[in-house]
Backbone as CSV, one residue per row, in Angstrom:
resi,resn,N_x,N_y,N_z,CA_x,CA_y,CA_z,C_x,C_y,C_z
1,MET,109.371,92.274,119.476,110.059,92.435,118.219,111.281,93.302,118.430
2,THR,112.323,93.024,117.718,113.493,93.880,117.726,113.744,94.329,116.307
3,GLY,114.570,95.343,116.155,114.891,95.796,114.810,114.294,97.149,114.524
4,PRO,114.361,97.574,113.259,114.003,98.929,112.908,112.553,99.298,113.113
5,ALA,111.638,98.358,113.059,110.226,98.714,113.184,109.728,98.632,114.619
6,SER,110.587,98.214,115.548,110.116,97.999,116.911,109.835,99.293,117.653
7,SER,110.497,100.377,117.280,110.365,101.605,118.059,109.434,102.632,117.446
8,GLY,108.783,102.323,116.367,107.872,103.276,115.760,107.796,103.072,114.262
9,ALA,107.396,104.130,113.594,107.191,104.049,112.150,108.516,103.987,111.413
10,VAL,108.515,103.221,110.363,109.648,103.148,109.442,109.125,103.524,108.063
11,ARG,110.033,103.957,107.218,109.633,104.305,105.864,110.802,104.070,104.925
12,LEU,110.483,103.989,103.650,111.531,103.871,102.653,112.392,105.123,102.706
13,ARG,113.684,104.934,102.578,114.604,106.067,102.603,114.481,106.817,101.285
14,PRO,114.125,108.086,101.331,113.968,108.863,100.090,115.227,108.791,99.236
15,GLY,115.032,108.507,97.967,116.145,108.441,97.028,116.921,107.142,97.040
16,ALA,116.550,106.196,97.898,117.291,104.939,97.989,116.981,103.994,96.844
17,VAL,115.755,104.071,96.322,115.352,103.168,95.249,114.521,103.903,94.209
18,GLU,114.625,103.424,93.014,113.710,103.812,91.946,112.842,102.590,91.728
19,TRP,111.519,102.778,91.647,110.649,101.611,91.542,109.405,101.909,90.737
20,ARG,108.801,100.821,90.275,107.536,100.877,89.550,106.705,99.672,89.965
21,GLU,105.399,99.872,89.928,104.492,98.754,90.157,104.117,98.187,88.799
22,VAL,104.275,96.882,88.658,103.972,96.191,87.411,103.086,94.996,87.740
23,GLU,101.845,95.049,87.269,100.885,93.964,87.486,100.786,93.565,88.957
24,GLY,100.730,94.556,89.837,100.541,94.299,91.259,101.802,93.966,92.022
25,GLU,102.931,93.860,91.353,104.204,93.586,92.004,105.104,94.808,91.862
26,ILE,106.140,94.856,92.672,107.073,95.977,92.640,108.386,95.526,92.018
27,VAL,108.873,96.321,91.090,110.203,96.139,90.523,110.985,97.381,90.917
28,ALA,112.079,97.186,91.644,112.835,98.313,92.174,114.324,98.134,91.892
29,VAL,115.016,99.255,91.828,116.467,99.255,91.682,117.049,100.028,92.854
30,ASP,117.933,99.375,93.580,118.665,100.018,94.662,119.639,100.998,94.007
31,VAL,119.458,102.272,94.245,120.253,103.310,93.588,121.738,103.170,93.919
32,GLN,122.057,102.803,95.136,123.454,102.720,95.568,124.183,101.526,94.954
33,THR,123.516,100.373,94.894,124.198,99.153,94.441,123.824,98.744,93.023
34,SER,122.805,99.369,92.459,122.259,99.016,91.139,121.682,97.607,91.100
35,GLU,121.334,97.056,92.245,120.711,95.736,92.312,119.207,95.875,92.125
36,TYR,118.648,94.900,91.402,117.201,94.861,91.203,116.544,94.118,92.346
37,LEU,115.364,94.563,92.709,114.545,93.863,93.689,113.211,93.566,93.035
38,ALA,112.758,92.349,93.171,111.435,91.956,92.702,110.614,91.630,93.942
39,ILE,109.522,92.349,94.117,108.715,92.212,95.325,107.326,91.752,94.923
40,ASN,106.904,90.629,95.503,105.617,90.037,95.141,104.438,90.884,95.618
41,ARG,103.235,90.412,95.352,102.021,91.171,95.691,101.891,91.430,97.189
42,THR,102.276,90.474,97.998,102.215,90.669,99.446,103.168,91.778,99.860
43,GLY,104.395,91.700,99.382,105.377,92.731,99.682,104.975,94.085,99.126
44,ALA,104.279,94.091,97.991,103.851,95.347,97.375,102.885,96.098,98.294
45,VAL,102.036,95.370,99.002,101.114,96.000,99.959,101.923,96.715,101.040
46,LEU,102.970,96.071,101.517,103.816,96.668,102.542,104.631,97.822,101.972
47,TRP,105.149,97.641,100.785,105.987,98.648,100.132,105.253,99.988,100.021
48,ARG,104.026,99.918,99.546,103.246,101.153,99.384,103.026,101.841,100.729
49,ALA,102.810,101.068,101.781,102.632,101.656,103.114,103.932,102.271,103.621
50,LEU,105.054,101.679,103.245,106.342,102.190,103.700,106.741,103.493,103.011
51,GLU,106.086,103.817,101.924,106.357,105.101,101.277,106.078,106.259,102.235
52,ALA,104.962,106.198,102.913,104.547,107.269,103.816,105.044,107.040,105.234
53,GLY,105.367,105.803,105.557,105.787,105.439,106.900,104.680,104.681,107.613
54,ALA,105.056,103.642,108.309,104.086,102.817,109.028,104.813,102.039,110.117
55,THR,104.074,101.715,111.163,104.632,100.855,112.211,104.475,99.403,111.777
56,ALA,105.185,98.529,112.448,105.071,97.104,112.150,103.645,96.612,112.384
57,ASP,102.988,97.125,113.421,101.600,96.730,113.678,100.684,97.175,112.542
58,GLN,100.891,98.383,112.034,100.074,98.864,110.915,100.314,98.027,109.662
59,LEU,101.565,97.664,109.421,101.883,96.826,108.260,101.234,95.455,108.384
60,ALA,101.324,94.864,109.571,100.708,93.552,109.789,99.198,93.627,109.593
61,GLU,98.596,94.692,110.075,97.147,94.859,109.920,96.761,94.922,108.443
62,ARG,97.577,95.549,107.627,97.306,95.592,106.184,97.286,94.186,105.592
63,LEU,98.228,93.346,106.033,98.256,91.970,105.518,97.041,91.182,105.979
64,VAL,96.671,91.355,107.239,95.496,90.663,107.772,94.252,91.077,106.985
65,ASP,94.091,92.365,106.772,92.912,92.870,106.051,92.898,92.419,104.595
66,ARG,94.036,92.472,103.955,94.098,92.197,102.518,94.094,90.714,102.184
67,PHE,94.791,89.914,102.987,94.986,88.509,102.639,94.344,87.537,103.614
68,ASP,93.664,88.045,104.643,92.980,87.192,105.610,93.925,86.146,106.208
69,VAL,95.088,86.604,106.648,96.051,85.726,107.305,95.987,85.945,108.805
70,GLU,96.493,84.993,109.549,96.538,85.093,111.009,97.493,86.207,111.398
71,ARG,97.137,86.960,112.417,97.913,88.135,112.825,99.358,87.799,113.162
72,GLY,99.600,86.704,113.845,100.969,86.310,114.195,101.809,86.030,112.957
73,ALA,101.215,85.355,111.987,101.927,85.067,110.738,102.206,86.360,109.975
74,ALA,101.229,87.263,109.975,101.412,88.549,109.290,102.556,89.321,109.938
75,ARG,102.604,89.320,111.253,103.662,90.061,111.952,105.035,89.467,111.665
76,ARG,105.129,88.144,111.617,106.416,87.511,111.286,106.853,87.893,109.883
77,ASP,105.911,87.897,108.941,106.232,88.290,107.565,106.694,89.743,107.506
78,VAL,106.025,90.614,108.232,106.400,92.027,108.284,107.804,92.178,108.857
79,ASP,108.065,91.505,109.964,109.382,91.603,110.597,110.486,91.179,109.632
80,GLU,110.255,90.094,108.906,111.253,89.597,107.952,111.441,90.579,106.793
81,PHE,110.342,91.101,106.262,110.404,92.036,105.141,111.137,93.315,105.542
82,VAL,110.775,93.872,106.699,111.399,95.101,107.184,112.888,94.863,107.464
83,ALA,113.221,93.727,108.051,114.631,93.421,108.337,115.437,93.323,107.041
84,THR,114.855,92.737,106.010,115.544,92.628,104.720,115.797,94.011,104.124
85,LEU,114.771,94.862,104.144,114.951,96.219,103.607,115.964,97.002,104.430
86,ALA,115.918,96.845,105.748,116.858,97.541,106.621,118.292,97.088,106.360
87,SER,118.480,95.783,106.148,119.829,95.262,105.907,120.410,95.791,104.598
88,ARG,119.551,96.190,103.681,119.986,96.774,102.404,120.127,98.299,102.496
89,GLY,119.807,98.873,103.649,119.923,100.310,103.829,118.827,101.095,103.126
90,LEU,117.663,100.483,102.946,116.591,101.126,102.208,115.554,101.809,103.078
91,LEU,115.713,101.731,104.389,114.751,102.351,105.300,115.343,103.551,105.995
92,ALA,114.494,104.547,106.234,114.928,105.755,106.971,114.757,105.518,108.448
């Protein structure tokens, strides 16, 4: 894997977003751009882990445990999710 999660734990950048959980999903506002983000239940599992910081392997394991998905598929989903957040400048 390459990218922000390849070298260790990543976490949401403090103060980058204001967010709330609504019916198991995350609704967030990027403080810098004022853009809204809607994150589904799968992403919400990752989002909560990123509050404290987690490695890509830990994030993938959460998906495997919660949704009973294949580990390779979980890791691909994690990589894509983390890359999207990183491209928006939301990760520390």
